[in-house]
Structure formats: structure tokens, C-alpha cells
C-alpha positions as CSV (number, residue, x, y, z in Angstrom):
1,M,99.4,115.6,120.4
2,S,102.4,113.9,118.5
3,N,102.0,113.1,115.1
4,P,102.0,109.2,114.3
5,A,105.0,107.7,112.2
6,P,104.5,107.7,108.4
7,A,104.0,104.5,106.7
8,S,107.0,102.7,105.4
9,S,105.8,103.0,101.9
10,A,105.8,106.9,102.0
11,P,108.9,109.1,101.7
12,A,110.6,110.1,104.9
13,G,108.7,113.0,106.6
14,A,105.6,112.7,104.5
15,P,102.4,113.2,106.4
16,V,100.4,110.1,107.6
17,S,97.4,111.4,105.4
18,Q,99.5,111.1,102.1
19,A,100.8,107.5,103.1
20,I,97.3,106.2,103.7
21,K,96.1,107.8,100.5
22,D,98.9,105.9,98.8
23,G,97.8,102.6,99.9
24,G,100.1,102.3,102.9
25,A,99.4,100.6,106.3
26,I,99.8,102.6,109.3
27,E,99.2,102.0,113.1
28,P,95.5,102.9,113.8
29,V,94.9,106.5,114.9
30,R,92.0,108.4,116.2
31,E,92.2,111.5,114.2
32,I,90.7,112.0,110.7
33,L,93.6,111.8,108.1
34,W,92.2,113.5,105.1
35,G,89.3,115.5,103.8
36,T,88.1,118.9,105.2
37,S,88.1,117.7,108.9
38,A,91.6,116.5,108.9
39,G,93.2,116.6,112.3
40,A,89.9,116.5,114.2
41,R,88.9,113.3,116.2
42,K,87.1,110.6,114.3
43,Y,83.4,110.3,114.5
44,E,82.6,107.3,116.7
45,T,78.6,107.2,116.7
46,A,76.1,107.9,114.1
47,E,74.6,110.6,116.2
48,E,77.8,112.7,115.9
49,L,77.9,112.5,112.0
50,P,76.8,115.7,109.7
51,D,73.4,114.8,108.0
52,D,75.0,114.6,104.7
53,M,78.0,112.2,105.8
54,A,75.7,109.9,107.6
55,K,73.3,109.6,104.4
56,L,76.6,108.8,102.3
57,I,77.7,106.2,104.8
58,V,74.3,104.6,104.7
59,R,74.4,104.5,101.0
60,L,77.9,103.0,100.8
61,M,77.1,100.4,103.3
62,T,73.9,99.4,101.8
63,V,75.7,98.7,98.4
64,Q,78.6,97.0,100.4
65,A,76.3,94.4,102.1
66,D,74.3,94.0,99.0
67,T,77.2,92.8,97.0
68,E,78.3,90.4,99.9
69,F,74.9,88.7,100.1
70,A,74.7,88.6,96.2
71,S,78.0,87.0,96.1
72,I,77.0,83.9,98.2
73,Q,73.9,83.4,96.0
74,Q,76.4,83.2,92.9
75,H,78.9,81.0,94.8
76,R,76.4,78.7,96.4
77,P,75.8,76.2,93.3
78,W,79.5,75.5,93.2
79,L,80.0,74.5,96.8
80,D,79.7,70.7,95.6
81,R,80.4,71.1,91.9
82,A,84.0,72.6,92.1
83,P,86.4,70.2,90.3
84,T,88.7,69.5,93.2
85,L,88.2,68.9,97.0
86,E,90.5,71.9,97.7
87,D,88.3,74.2,95.4
88,R,85.2,73.0,97.2
89,W,86.8,73.8,100.7
90,I,87.9,77.3,99.5
91,E,84.4,77.7,98.0
92,S,83.0,77.2,101.4
93,R,85.5,79.7,103.0
94,I,84.5,82.2,100.5
95,V,80.8,81.8,101.1
96,A,81.5,82.2,105.0
97,D,83.6,85.2,104.4
98,E,81.0,86.9,102.3
99,A,78.4,86.3,104.9
100,R,80.5,87.7,107.8
101,H,81.2,90.8,105.5
102,G,77.7,91.4,104.9
103,L,76.9,91.0,108.6
104,Q,79.7,93.7,109.3
105,A,78.3,96.1,106.8
106,C,74.7,95.6,108.4
107,R,76.1,96.1,111.9
108,I,77.2,99.5,110.6
109,L,73.7,100.2,109.1
110,R,72.4,99.4,112.7
111,D,74.1,102.3,114.0
112,F,71.7,104.4,112.1
113,G,68.6,102.9,114.0
114,E,65.2,101.9,112.4
115,P,66.0,103.3,108.8
116,G,69.1,101.3,109.1
117,Q,67.3,98.2,110.0
118,R,64.7,98.6,107.4
119,L,67.5,98.7,104.7
120,I,68.7,95.5,106.2
121,D,65.3,93.8,106.2
122,E,65.1,95.0,102.4
123,L,68.7,93.5,101.6
124,L,67.7,89.9,103.1
125,T,64.8,89.8,100.7
126,K,66.9,90.3,97.5
127,R,67.2,87.6,95.0
128,E,69.4,86.6,92.1
129,G,68.9,89.4,89.4
130,E,67.6,92.0,91.7
131,H,71.0,93.3,93.0
132,K,72.3,97.2,92.3
133,L,75.6,96.3,90.6
134,D,75.6,94.1,87.2
135,A,78.4,92.1,88.1
136,F,76.3,90.5,91.0
137,N,73.4,89.7,88.9
138,L,75.4,87.4,86.5
139,P,75.2,83.8,87.3
140,F,78.5,81.7,87.3
141,D,77.6,79.2,84.5
142,R,81.1,77.7,84.4
143,W,84.1,77.0,86.5
144,S,85.9,79.9,84.7
145,D,83.3,82.4,85.8
146,V,84.0,81.4,89.4
147,G,87.8,82.0,88.8
148,A,87.4,85.2,86.8
149,F,84.9,86.7,89.3
150,T,87.0,86.1,92.3
151,C,90.4,87.2,90.6
152,F,88.8,90.4,89.0
153,V,85.6,91.5,90.8
154,D,86.6,90.6,94.3
155,R,89.9,92.6,93.5
156,V,87.5,95.7,93.1
157,G,86.1,95.0,96.4
158,V,89.2,94.9,97.9
159,Y,90.1,98.4,96.7
160,Q,86.7,99.5,98.0
161,L,87.7,98.3,101.4
162,R,91.2,99.6,101.0
163,A,89.5,103.2,100.4
164,F,87.9,102.9,103.8
165,Q,91.0,102.3,105.9
166,E,91.4,104.6,108.5
167,C,88.4,106.5,107.4
168,A,86.8,109.4,109.4
169,Y,84.1,107.1,110.9
170,G,85.8,105.0,113.7
171,P,83.3,101.9,113.7
172,L,83.9,101.6,109.8
173,A,87.6,102.2,109.9
174,R,87.9,99.2,112.7
175,A,86.0,96.7,110.5
176,M,88.6,97.0,107.6
177,P,91.5,94.9,108.7
178,L,89.9,91.8,109.1
179,M,87.7,91.9,105.9
180,L,90.9,92.9,104.0
181,S,92.7,90.0,105.3
182,E,89.8,87.5,104.4
183,E,89.5,89.0,100.9
184,Q,93.0,88.0,100.0
185,L,92.2,84.4,99.9
186,H,89.5,85.2,97.4
187,L,91.9,86.9,95.0
188,N,94.7,84.1,95.2
189,F,91.9,81.5,94.7
190,G,90.6,83.3,91.5
191,Y,94.0,83.8,90.2
192,N,95.2,80.2,90.5
193,V,91.9,78.7,89.0
194,L,92.5,80.9,85.8
195,R,96.3,80.0,85.9
196,R,95.5,76.3,86.1
197,M,93.0,76.6,83.4
198,A,95.4,78.4,81.2
199,Q,98.4,76.0,82.0
200,H,96.9,72.7,82.4
201,G,93.5,72.9,80.6
202,A,91.3,69.9,80.8
203,A,93.8,68.3,83.2
204,Y,92.4,70.5,85.9
205,A,89.4,72.0,84.5
206,G,88.1,73.8,81.4
207,S,90.8,75.2,78.9
208,K,93.0,78.3,78.1
209,E,90.4,79.4,75.8
210,E,87.6,79.5,78.5
211,A,89.7,81.1,80.8
212,Q,90.3,84.0,78.2
213,A,86.6,84.1,77.4
214,A,85.8,84.6,81.3
215,I,88.4,87.5,81.4
216,L,86.5,89.1,78.6
217,K,83.2,88.6,80.3
218,W,84.2,89.7,83.9
219,Y,87.0,92.4,83.5
220,P,84.7,95.2,82.1
221,R,82.1,94.4,84.8
222,A,85.1,94.7,87.3
223,L,86.1,98.1,85.8
224,D,82.5,99.2,85.8
225,M,82.3,98.6,89.6
226,F,84.5,101.6,90.4
227,G,81.5,103.9,89.1
228,H,81.5,107.0,86.8
229,S,84.8,108.5,86.3
230,N,83.5,112.0,87.2
231,S,81.4,110.9,90.1
232,E,80.7,113.9,92.6
233,T,79.8,111.2,95.1
234,S,83.4,110.0,95.2
235,R,84.5,113.5,95.6
236,K,82.2,114.0,98.6
237,A,83.5,110.7,100.2
238,I,87.0,112.0,100.0
239,N,86.1,115.5,101.6
240,F,84.3,113.7,104.3
241,G,87.4,111.6,105.0
242,L,85.5,108.4,104.2
243,K,87.4,107.4,100.9
244,R,90.9,107.9,99.6
245,W,90.6,107.9,96.2
246,T,88.1,109.1,93.3
247,N,86.6,106.3,91.2
248,E,89.0,106.9,88.2
249,E,92.2,107.2,90.5
250,A,91.2,103.6,92.0
251,R,90.2,102.4,88.5
252,E,93.8,103.3,87.2
253,R,95.7,101.7,90.1
254,Y,93.6,98.5,89.6
255,I,94.5,98.3,85.9
256,R,98.2,98.8,86.7
257,E,97.9,95.9,89.4
258,V,96.0,93.3,87.1
259,T,97.8,93.8,83.7
260,P,101.1,92.1,84.7
261,L,99.0,89.4,86.7
262,V,97.0,88.5,83.5
263,A,100.2,88.6,81.5
264,A,101.8,86.0,83.7
265,M,98.9,83.7,83.2
266,G,99.6,83.7,79.4
267,L,96.3,85.5,78.9
268,E,95.3,89.0,77.7
269,L,93.2,92.0,78.9
270,P,91.0,93.7,76.5
271,P,91.2,97.5,76.4
272,P,89.8,99.1,79.4
273,E,86.7,100.7,77.2
274,F,85.7,97.1,76.0
275,D,82.1,96.2,76.7
276,R,81.9,99.0,79.4
277,R,78.5,100.1,80.5
278,V,79.6,102.6,83.3
279,L,82.0,105.2,82.1
């Protein structure tokens, strides 16, 4: 079998597994690209999966679906309260995207039969304040909350999805491209909300001070979302070929990305340890 071409972001001759680990995009392949089973054919059904790997996929997809449904609850009040017509249209797009992403995660849970369906049924009963991650239990009290959440928290979601790109479970790997494409709208929207608040103030909505306060509120929750720095679960996910990075590796990449973005708005990030609850 010939090896697929490496991603353009990787040095010439670098193995594809390194390219995907570094965040490169590659043509879809059928073999596992990293972890202890690198080179073997990807798993295509839940029945094929080793028990520990199956349990981890179920756990990850349950959290993924929970965040998508929780985000709908947070955004819903702003569908008819956003300051401009364009903002309201994008809010409706975001809610629709989150619903589809939640459905996609639940479709993967359905691969696991009755236990997966029970988890889906439980997810559909959860209300605001009952979700697993802190960031998804906080209401959007101000328009600046919407901007900071989509700029910072949704960006963590993108890192989580990127970590699954070309993973060892075929159905999950194939769900990633469209989800990632749709999430890009959310990030650009959040950035522009904060930028307009900082640069135009009340002529748009809120003020620079309000935008800065929202960063102090949501940036720590975003960093918490990556999980514990020395998580054994994240290492298992890499060994299984499910995720590319440890929690701390992904968090460091994220910080490097958002630092210049915030500076370009004329705003400031707090230190990474500020108001953190998950270290």
C-alpha cells in the first residue's frame, strides 16, 4: 500500500501522522495515523472497538453532545435581542449549527445500541445549570457574553473537533470536516462582536470596558474546557488514535492563537492562571 502524501504544512518527507498531529489537513485515509495501532485499518463499527476505546468514545461524545445542546439554551434568548438584523441572522445560524452538531454526536452514540440511546434520552432532559462543563451553565446576561463565548469557548470546541480529525474511528472522523466548517462562522462572529464593541462602543452595542470584562469572565472558562493538564484520559485518547494532543498541548496552542487576536482588538488577556478552576 502506498503512503498518502504529507500535508503541505509539514516538512518534505514528514509522515502523515506528524502532519495531522501538527494540525495539517490531509486527504481522508483509511488507516489509523497515530497511536499504538498506527498503520492498521480504522475501526468502522462499534462492535469492532476494544472495550476501553468504546467506553472512551461514548464518554467523549456524551460531553460533545451536551455542550452543543447547552449552547442552544444559552443563545436562544438572543435570537430576538441581538443589536442588529445581521447579528440576529447569525445567531439563528449558530443555533441551527449547534443543533446539527448535537445530532451528529448523538448519531455516533447510537452506534453503541441501547446504552447509547439511554444517554441520548438523558441529554435531552438537561436544563440550564445541569450541564457537565462550567462554561455551559453560565447564562448570556449581556451581548458581550455572546461575543466572548463564541470567540473563546467556541474556539476551544474547534480545537476539540480538530483533535478528532482522521481519528481511528471512521464514523467520527468523517463527521469532522462539516462541523469544523460550520464552527468557523461562530469564531469570526464572536471576534467581530468584541472588536466592534471595543472600537465603536455605543454606536454598535456596549463599550470597550464591557468587552474587556467579558474576556475576563469567559477566557478562564475556555482554558478550563481543555481539562486537567496531566489527564490520563487525554493520553489514552492519543494512544487509541482518537485525539492528537494532550490537554496541555492543545491549551498551549490555543493561547498562542488567541493572544494576537485579542491584542488586535485593543483588549487584553489575563494571565493563563487567572480565575481558573481546572488546572
